[in-house]
C-alpha positions as CSV (number, residue, x, y, z in Angstrom):
1,X,18.3,4.2,-34.1
2,X,17.7,0.7,-32.7
3,X,19.2,-0.5,-29.4
4,X,22.0,-2.9,-28.7
5,X,20.4,-5.3,-26.1
6,X,21.8,-8.1,-24.0
7,X,19.4,-10.8,-22.8
8,X,20.9,-13.0,-20.0
9,X,19.0,-16.3,-19.9
10,X,17.9,-15.6,-23.5
11,X,17.8,-19.3,-24.4
12,X,15.2,-20.0,-21.7
13,X,11.4,-20.1,-21.9
14,X,10.5,-16.4,-21.4
15,X,13.9,-15.2,-22.5
16,X,13.7,-16.7,-25.9
17,X,10.3,-15.1,-26.5
18,X,11.8,-11.8,-25.5
19,X,14.6,-12.3,-28.0
20,X,12.1,-13.1,-30.7
21,X,10.2,-9.9,-30.0
22,X,13.3,-7.6,-29.7
23,X,14.7,-8.9,-33.0
24,X,11.3,-8.5,-34.8
25,X,11.5,-4.8,-33.7
26,X,14.9,-4.6,-35.4
27,X,17.1,-4.4,-32.3
28,X,20.6,-5.9,-32.1
29,X,20.4,-8.7,-29.6
30,X,23.1,-10.7,-27.8
31,X,22.1,-13.7,-25.7
32,X,24.2,-14.8,-22.8
33,X,23.3,-18.2,-21.4
34,X,25.1,-21.1,-19.8
35,X,22.4,-23.5,-21.2
36,X,21.9,-25.0,-17.7
37,X,18.1,-24.7,-18.2
38,X,18.0,-22.8,-21.5
39,X,18.0,-24.7,-24.9
40,X,19.7,-23.8,-28.1
41,X,16.7,-25.1,-30.0
42,X,14.7,-22.1,-28.7
43,X,17.1,-19.6,-30.4
44,X,18.8,-21.5,-33.2
45,X,16.5,-19.9,-35.9
46,X,18.3,-16.6,-35.2
47,X,21.9,-17.9,-35.5
48,X,22.2,-16.6,-39.1
49,X,20.7,-13.2,-38.3
50,X,23.5,-10.6,-38.5
51,X,21.7,-8.7,-35.7
52,X,21.9,-11.7,-33.3
53,X,24.8,-13.1,-31.3
54,X,25.0,-16.0,-28.9
55,X,27.6,-16.2,-26.1
56,X,27.7,-19.3,-24.0
57,X,28.8,-17.9,-20.6
58,X,28.1,-18.5,-16.9
59,X,27.5,-15.0,-15.4
60,X,29.2,-16.2,-12.2
61,X,32.4,-15.5,-14.2
62,X,32.4,-11.8,-13.7
63,X,35.5,-10.9,-15.7
64,X,34.2,-12.6,-18.9
65,X,30.8,-11.0,-18.2
66,X,32.2,-7.5,-18.1
67,X,33.6,-8.0,-21.6
68,X,30.4,-9.7,-22.9
69,X,28.0,-7.0,-22.0
70,X,30.2,-4.0,-23.0
71,X,28.5,-1.6,-25.4
72,X,24.9,-2.7,-24.7
73,X,22.3,0.0,-24.2
74,X,19.9,-2.1,-22.2
75,X,20.3,-5.4,-20.4
76,X,17.3,-7.8,-19.9
77,X,18.3,-10.0,-17.0
78,X,16.4,-13.3,-17.0
79,X,19.2,-15.7,-16.1
80,X,18.2,-17.5,-13.0
81,X,17.2,-20.9,-11.7
82,X,13.5,-20.8,-12.3
83,X,12.4,-23.9,-10.3
84,X,10.7,-22.7,-7.1
85,X,10.7,-26.2,-5.6
86,X,14.4,-26.8,-5.8
87,X,15.2,-24.5,-3.0
88,X,13.8,-26.9,-0.4
89,X,16.3,-29.6,-1.7
90,X,19.4,-27.4,-2.4
91,X,19.5,-24.3,-0.4
92,X,22.6,-22.9,-2.3
93,X,21.2,-23.0,-5.8
94,X,19.1,-19.8,-5.7
95,X,21.8,-18.0,-3.7
96,X,24.3,-18.6,-6.5
97,X,22.2,-18.6,-9.6
98,X,19.9,-15.8,-8.7
99,X,21.5,-13.5,-6.1
100,X,25.2,-13.7,-6.8
101,X,24.5,-13.9,-10.6
102,X,22.5,-10.6,-10.3
103,X,25.2,-9.0,-8.2
104,X,27.8,-9.9,-10.8
105,X,25.8,-8.4,-13.5
106,X,25.2,-5.2,-11.6
107,X,29.0,-5.0,-10.9
108,X,29.8,-5.6,-14.5
109,X,27.3,-2.8,-15.5
110,X,28.9,-0.5,-13.0
111,X,32.3,-1.2,-14.3
112,X,31.1,-0.5,-17.9
113,X,29.0,2.6,-16.9
114,X,25.9,0.9,-18.2
115,X,22.6,2.2,-16.8
116,X,19.5,0.3,-17.9
117,X,18.4,-3.1,-16.5
118,X,15.2,-5.0,-17.0
119,X,14.7,-7.7,-14.4
120,X,12.1,-10.5,-14.3
121,X,11.0,-11.1,-10.7
122,X,8.1,-13.1,-9.3
123,X,4.8,-13.0,-7.4
124,X,6.5,-15.2,-4.7
125,X,8.3,-12.1,-3.3
126,X,4.9,-11.2,-1.7
127,X,4.7,-14.5,0.3
128,X,1.2,-15.2,1.5
129,X,-0.3,-11.8,1.0
130,X,-3.2,-10.7,3.1
131,X,-4.4,-8.3,0.4
132,X,-5.7,-10.0,-2.9
133,X,-5.4,-8.8,-5.6
134,X,-1.9,-7.8,-4.3
135,X,-0.6,-4.4,-5.4
136,X,3.0,-3.5,-6.0
137,X,3.2,-1.4,-2.8
138,X,2.0,-4.2,-0.6
139,X,4.2,-4.9,2.5
140,X,5.9,-6.2,4.4
141,X,7.2,-8.7,1.8
142,X,7.7,-12.0,3.5
143,X,8.6,-14.7,1.0
144,X,8.1,-18.3,2.1
145,X,10.3,-20.0,-0.5
146,X,14.0,-19.6,-1.0
147,X,13.3,-18.8,-4.6
148,X,11.0,-15.9,-3.6
149,X,13.7,-14.7,-1.1
150,X,16.4,-14.8,-3.8
151,X,14.3,-12.7,-6.2
152,X,13.4,-10.2,-3.5
153,X,17.2,-9.9,-2.7
154,X,17.8,-9.3,-6.4
155,X,15.2,-6.6,-6.5
156,X,16.9,-4.9,-3.5
157,X,20.3,-5.1,-5.1
158,X,19.0,-3.6,-8.3
159,X,17.1,-0.7,-6.8
160,X,20.1,0.2,-4.5
161,X,22.5,0.1,-7.4
162,X,20.1,2.3,-9.3
163,X,20.1,4.9,-6.5
164,X,23.8,4.7,-5.8
165,X,25.2,4.5,-9.3
166,X,22.6,6.4,-11.4
167,X,21.1,3.4,-13.1
168,X,17.5,2.8,-14.1
169,X,15.5,-0.4,-13.7
170,X,12.3,-2.1,-14.7
171,X,11.3,-4.9,-12.4
172,X,8.5,-7.2,-13.3
173,X,6.7,-9.5,-10.7
174,X,5.2,-12.3,-12.7
175,X,2.1,-14.4,-12.0
176,X,2.4,-17.9,-13.5
177,X,3.6,-17.4,-17.1
178,X,2.7,-20.3,-19.4
179,X,3.0,-21.1,-23.1
180,X,5.2,-22.6,-25.8
181,X,8.7,-23.6,-24.8
182,X,7.8,-23.9,-21.1
183,X,10.0,-26.7,-19.6
184,X,8.5,-27.1,-16.1
185,X,5.5,-26.1,-14.0
186,X,2.0,-27.6,-13.5
187,X,1.0,-27.9,-17.1
188,X,4.2,-29.7,-18.2
189,X,3.9,-31.9,-15.0
190,X,0.3,-32.9,-15.7
191,X,1.0,-33.7,-19.4
192,X,4.0,-35.8,-18.5
193,X,2.1,-37.7,-15.8
194,X,-0.8,-38.4,-18.2
195,X,1.5,-39.6,-20.9
196,X,2.9,-42.1,-18.5
197,X,-0.5,-43.1,-17.1
198,X,-3.5,-41.9,-19.0
199,X,-5.9,-43.4,-16.4
200,X,-5.0,-41.3,-13.4
201,X,-3.5,-38.0,-12.4
202,X,-1.9,-37.1,-9.1
203,X,-2.3,-33.5,-8.1
204,X,-0.1,-32.0,-5.4
205,X,-1.9,-30.6,-2.4
206,X,-5.7,-30.5,-2.3
207,X,-6.1,-29.3,-5.9
208,X,-7.7,-26.0,-4.7
209,X,-4.6,-23.9,-5.0
210,X,-6.0,-20.9,-6.9
211,X,-3.6,-18.7,-8.9
212,X,-3.3,-16.3,-11.8
213,X,-1.9,-17.5,-15.1
214,X,-0.9,-15.5,-18.1
215,X,0.2,-16.5,-21.6
216,X,3.9,-15.8,-22.5
217,X,2.9,-13.7,-25.5
218,X,1.0,-11.3,-23.2
219,X,3.9,-11.3,-20.8
220,X,6.5,-10.3,-23.4
221,X,4.3,-7.6,-25.0
222,X,3.7,-6.2,-21.5
223,X,7.4,-6.0,-20.6
224,X,8.3,-4.1,-23.8
225,X,5.2,-1.8,-23.3
226,X,6.1,-0.9,-19.8
227,X,9.8,-0.3,-20.6
228,X,8.7,2.1,-23.3
229,X,6.1,3.9,-21.2
230,X,7.7,4.3,-17.8
231,X,10.7,6.3,-16.8
232,X,11.3,6.3,-13.0
233,X,14.6,5.3,-11.3
234,X,12.9,2.0,-10.3
235,X,9.8,0.9,-12.3
236,X,8.1,-2.0,-10.5
237,X,5.1,-3.7,-12.1
238,X,3.0,-6.8,-11.5
239,X,2.3,-8.8,-14.6
240,X,-0.7,-11.3,-14.6
241,X,-4.3,-11.8,-15.6
242,X,-7.4,-10.4,-13.8
243,X,-8.6,-13.8,-12.6
244,X,-7.5,-17.2,-11.2
245,X,-7.9,-20.9,-11.9
246,X,-7.2,-23.8,-9.5
247,X,-5.1,-26.9,-9.9
248,X,-8.0,-29.3,-10.4
249,X,-9.5,-27.1,-13.1
250,X,-6.1,-27.1,-14.9
251,X,-6.1,-30.9,-14.6
252,X,-9.5,-31.0,-16.2
253,X,-8.3,-28.8,-19.1
254,X,-5.2,-31.0,-19.7
255,X,-7.3,-34.1,-19.7
256,X,-9.8,-32.6,-22.1
257,X,-7.2,-31.3,-24.5
258,X,-5.4,-34.7,-24.5
259,X,-8.7,-36.4,-25.5
260,X,-8.8,-38.6,-22.4
261,X,-11.8,-39.8,-20.5
262,X,-12.5,-41.3,-17.1
263,X,-9.2,-40.1,-15.6
264,X,-9.2,-40.6,-11.8
265,X,-7.8,-37.6,-9.9
266,X,-5.9,-38.2,-6.7
267,X,-4.5,-35.6,-4.3
268,X,-1.4,-35.7,-2.0
269,X,-3.3,-33.6,0.5
270,X,-2.7,-30.3,2.4
271,X,-3.4,-26.8,1.1
272,X,0.1,-26.5,-0.4
273,X,1.5,-28.4,-3.4
274,X,5.0,-28.3,-1.8
275,X,6.9,-26.6,1.0
276,X,7.1,-22.9,-0.1
277,X,4.0,-23.1,-2.3
278,X,1.6,-20.1,-2.0
279,X,-2.0,-21.6,-2.2
280,X,-3.6,-18.4,-3.4
281,X,-2.2,-15.7,-5.7
282,X,-3.7,-12.9,-7.7
283,X,-1.8,-9.8,-8.5
284,X,-3.3,-6.3,-9.0
285,X,-2.5,-5.1,-12.5
286,X,-4.1,-1.8,-12.0
287,X,-0.8,0.1,-12.3
288,X,-0.1,-1.4,-15.7
289,X,-3.7,-0.7,-16.8
290,X,-3.3,2.9,-15.9
291,X,-0.5,3.0,-18.4
292,X,-2.9,1.8,-21.1
293,X,-2.2,-2.0,-21.0
294,X,-4.6,-4.9,-20.6
295,X,-4.1,-8.6,-21.0
296,X,-5.4,-10.4,-24.1
297,X,-5.7,-13.7,-22.3
298,X,-7.4,-14.6,-19.0
299,X,-6.1,-17.5,-16.8
300,X,-8.3,-20.1,-18.5
301,X,-7.5,-19.1,-22.1
302,X,-3.8,-18.8,-21.1
303,X,-3.8,-22.4,-19.8
304,X,-5.7,-23.8,-22.8
305,X,-3.3,-22.1,-25.3
306,X,-0.3,-23.4,-23.3
307,X,-1.6,-26.9,-23.2
308,X,-2.2,-26.9,-26.9
309,X,1.2,-25.6,-27.8
310,X,2.9,-28.1,-25.5
311,X,1.0,-30.9,-27.1
312,X,1.6,-29.5,-30.6
313,X,-2.0,-28.8,-31.3
314,X,-2.6,-25.9,-33.7
């Protein structure tokens, strides 16, 4: 018997890929999205599928949320403001769209006696970790961005609700996830800059920020694999690749894939791309590997595939 699944933020980048996969596995899927950053074009191919339903709803409206999620077996919670940099400009946005939205969802689940939640968190909860690759049990967790702080607060709410109200959770701390339908981030930024001026590329910071990247197809497969193969009260996993790539190297890949030559690189300076940026990030994925999972893509091949899909190159 297949599951009835809710995906909050299911019209977003990663959310829409999860929807694709869940439907391909013959589940019944309802997407809840306010379309503030999600796009109908990402899910419109499913609108005629009798096992798919779309509800336009802001999960800050808790009474409507309670009704919308009723009867679901599992809730995949991806609704959030995904832009790390916004927190330095608007300190309220991650409080409302990440923390309060997550609290509302947990309260709605409690009211409906629903028990299973899958949550997409972030590597930024670790802050500037002194242990790299960084394992899930690293601490203390000291985020340096408001986005990272909001996701860590969501994690704490989720695990405490699980303990207090007999729920079960799967929490995934992502490296940089890239691929088709991505709407922001370094690859989209570089492509847009080069379309505007194919002769030069400005790179934030010193271009040496070195991080792990993973293709969205690997990410989604990993989430479903881990949900199927782990059964603790709170199941926390890093998701990423085994290696890293720096900002300048990503710029070189984008330039090459766009067929450009003699592009002058310039740098804004400093080790961070922006306030709250973590210059070095590599997650330990040993816990997932012990379950029997390994990534198909490394950082470089993830970036190349993402650039090509963004540019429409087959």
